[in-house]
N, C-alpha and C positions, 0 to 999 in steps of 0.2 A: 859809721855805725855798723856794728856786726849784725848780720841777719840772723834772727832767732830761728830755731828749729820749728817747723810747722807740723802740727799734729791734727789728725782728723778722726773722729769717731761719731757714732750715732746710736740711737735706740728707736725701735718701733713703738708708736703710741698705742699699745694694745691693752693697757691697763696700768694700775698703780704698780710701783716698783717695790721689791721685797729685799730681804737680807741677801739673797743670792745675787741680785744686781749689785749690791754694795760690794760684796766680796769679789765678784767676777769682773767688775768694770769700774764702778764709781770711785773706789778707793785709789785705783791707779790714775784715774782722771785728775783727782785732787793733787796727786804728786806731780803729774805732768804740767798742770796749769801754772805751777810755780816757776818753771824753767823754759817753757816753750809757748809759742803762739798756738793756742788750741782752738779748734773749730768743732763744736759739739752740736750735732744736728738731730732734731726730732724728725725722723724719717717717715713721714706719713704716707708717701707714695709706696714705700716698702710694705707698710701695713696693709695696703690694698691687695697684696698678693694672696693673703689668706682671708681678708675681711671684705672682699669686693662685693659680696652679696648683702652686706649690712654696713655700709661705710659711714652711716650716721654716728656710730659709736666712736669713730676715730676723733672727731672734733672735740668731744668731751674729754677724751683721754690725753689730748695734747696739753691742756692746762694741768692735768694731774701729773704728767711726767715732768713738766717744767717746774712745778712746785716741789716735786721730789728732788730734782737736781739742785734747785736753789737751797732747799732745806739741808742737804748734805754738805753744802759749801761750794758748789760750782759758782764762780764769781763772774758775772757779766762784765765787770770792769777788767778782768784779766783774760777772759775767754770769750770767743764769739759764739753766742748761743742763738740758734736760728731754726726755722722751720723749712724743711726740704722743699716743699711745694711753693714756698715764697720766692725761691731762687729759680726763675723760669729758665735760666741758661742751662741748668742741669738737664732739662728735657731735650734741648737742642743738641747738647754734646752727647747725650745718650743715643740720639738718632744717628749722629755722625759716626760714633764709634761702633754702632751696631753694623754699619756697612762694611767694616773691615775685621770684625770678630768672627772667626770660624764657628759654625754651629757646634761642631764636635767639642770645642773647648767648654761650652756651657753644659753639654750633655754629660761630660765626665766629672762634673763637680759632685763629690761624694754625697753632700747633703741634699742634693736634688731628689734622689731616689729614697734616701732615708726619711726626709720630711714627707714625701708622698705616702710612705708606709705608716709613719706616725700619725699623720692627719688623714687617714683613709676615709674618715667620715665626711671629708670635704672634697669638692671637685677642684683639683689643682692642676688639671691638664690644660693650662693656659700659657700663652706666650709670655705674659708678665712674670709668671712663676719661674719659667725656664730662664728668662732674661734678668732676673733680679741680681745675680752676681755681676753682670755688666753694669747695672745701675749702681751697685756698690762701688764698682771701679770708678764710675763717673763722680760719685760723691767724693771720693778720695782725690782724684787727679784734678778736678776742677778747682780745688783749693791748693793744688800743688803741694800736697802733704808729703813730708819726708818720712813720717812715722805714723803707724796705725796700731793702737793697742788692740790686741786680739788674743783670744784663748787658743790653745793648741788645736782645738777642733775647728778653728776658723783659718788656720794658716794656709790651707789650700786655696781659699778664696783670695787671700792676699797674693799668693803666687800667680793666680790667674790675672789679677790686676797688674802684676809686674810683667807678665807675658804680653798683655795688651799694650802696656806702656812701651815695651821694647818694639813691638810691631809698629805702633804709630810712629815712634821716633825713627825707626828704620825706613819707613815709607816716606815720611814727609819732612823729617828734620827734628832736632832736639826740641822738646817742648816740656815734657813731664819728667820729674825725678822718679826713680824707681822706689816706691814706698817700702820701708823696712818695718818688720814687725817689732812691737814692744809687747813681749809675752806677758799676759796677765794670768793669774791663777784660775784654773777651772774650779768653780765653787763646788765643794763636796758636802754642802750643808744639807742635812735631811729636813724634809718638811715635817709637819706635826703628825703625819701618818707614817713616818719612817721612810717614805720614798723620797727621791730627789725633790728639793723645794721647787715648786713650779706653780704659776698662776693657773695653768690648765688643770692641775690636779686638785686645786682648791685647798692646798695644804701649806700655804705660805704665811710667814709673818711679815707684814708690810711695814715699810719705813714710816708710814703715817699712822700705824695702829696706836690706839690709846693704851694706857697702862691696863685698863680693864680688859681690853681685847687680847692683849698679850697673855694675861693670866688665863683667860677663857680658852685660849688655844693650847697653851703648854700643859695645863693641869690634866686634861684627858689623854695626853700622849701615852702611847704604849711603850713600856720599858722592857728590859731584859726578861724574856719569858721564864727564866729560871727563878725569878723572884715572885713566886705565887703568894708567899706569905711574907710578912714583915721580917721574920727571922731568917729567911732564906738568903744566902750570899748570892751575889751576881757577878757578871763579867762586864765591867763598864764599857769596854771596847765594842761590845755588841749591842749597846743601848743608844738609840738616837738622841736621848736627852743628854747623854755624856758628850756626844759629838757636838752639840750646841754649847755645852760647857767649855769645850776646848777652844771655841771661837770667841766666847763672850765672858768667861769667868777669869779671874786672876789666877796666876800660876799656883799659888799656895792653896787656893780653893779647889782647883782641879785635882791636886794631889789628895786633898782631904776627902773630896767626894769619891774619887776612885778607890781610896783605901776603905772608906766607909761602906761602899757598895760591896767590895770583896768580902768584908767581914760582917756585913749586915748591921754595922753600927749606925747607919743612917738609912731611913726609909725612903722610898721613891717619892713620896709626897714632900718630905723635907728637902730632898734633892731638887725637886722641881721648884720649890719656893725660892731657893737660892738662885736658880737659873732665871726665874721670872724677874727677880730684883735686878739681876745683872743685865738682862736684855733691856729692861726699862731704863736702867741707868745709861746704857749705850744709846738708846733712841731719844732720850730726853733733849739733848742739844738740837737734834733734827726737828723735834716737835716745836721747840721754842722758836727756831728760825722760820719754820713753816708758818707758824701763827702770825709772824710779822709780815710775811709775804702775802698771806691770804687776804689781807686787807689792802694790799697795794695793787696798782694797775700793772699786773705782770705782763699783760699783752704789750705794754709799752717796751718792756725789756726785750721781748721777742721781736718787736718791730725794729728796734735799734739794731739788734743782731742780724735781722734779715737784710737790712741796708748794707751793713758791713760785709756780709757774706756775698751779697749780690754784686757788690763793687769788685770784689776779688774775682768772682766768677766771670764777670764781664771782661776783665783783662785777659783771663785765660782763654775764653772763647774767641776773643778778637785775635789772639795769637794763633789759635787753631785754624781759624778761617784763613788767616794770612798764609800759614804754612800749606794748607790744602788748596789755596788759590781759589776759594769760593766766596 
């Protein structure tokens, strides 16, 4: 029997998932689960790096993220879907690898200072925040992942994981494969206020939004400022509504909308109506699948995945202990 490629990725349970998560990660996950052994983790310990002052919210978000995954087509029969904190071996391996990981490696991670600046309203001067790239490494190597889907902005984190793997293998003997990146697109979807779509900005269209909610979010969107009147021509490339058209409308519709905007043959309201219909058409299969799972014991799905992930983690940790002679 040929060993299948092993893939590992995860998401922090900090809230419902939106179209940016679909474009940036979930679309690639669906592709990978057809050809590899995929391990998809709801990384609740990672959520504590920014939510440690109010951790009660994390529990409710775990179910939300799981339902979103199942709704888009993550299949627990094909992929191992699990909760990070249910695999206790992760914490022990994190401790062991922390003993041989130079502090400077963590301090030079670009996103460390960037996130501190972006989240300046929160106190992130904690060991857990500094050490989260090492915890990411443990998530990857404990499953012996060959491949990790990442955006270009996360490649440095994966290179850190590869450095830690090389250091461990050099010190104690071969144990972990060096994980390779599977580059995923960095989503350039605008939110409904024109900024990058983000939960923290409150401008996202969520995967679980109802048709009514989608309409209520898109209709007030600001369009090209040149179109002050219905008869004013516009530049579609500078309109956030058109950016969403390019993602969710058919090719011929995109051409028609662009031409109509430039000649003022179509008004912004009509343009938005087309987009609302197309976004709702895109989300409808997710809604239907989600409604099926909402009435099921999805915790059982997670429990089964937890057992499968823990079994693999136990084997890895036993090998680590043996190599380290502890």
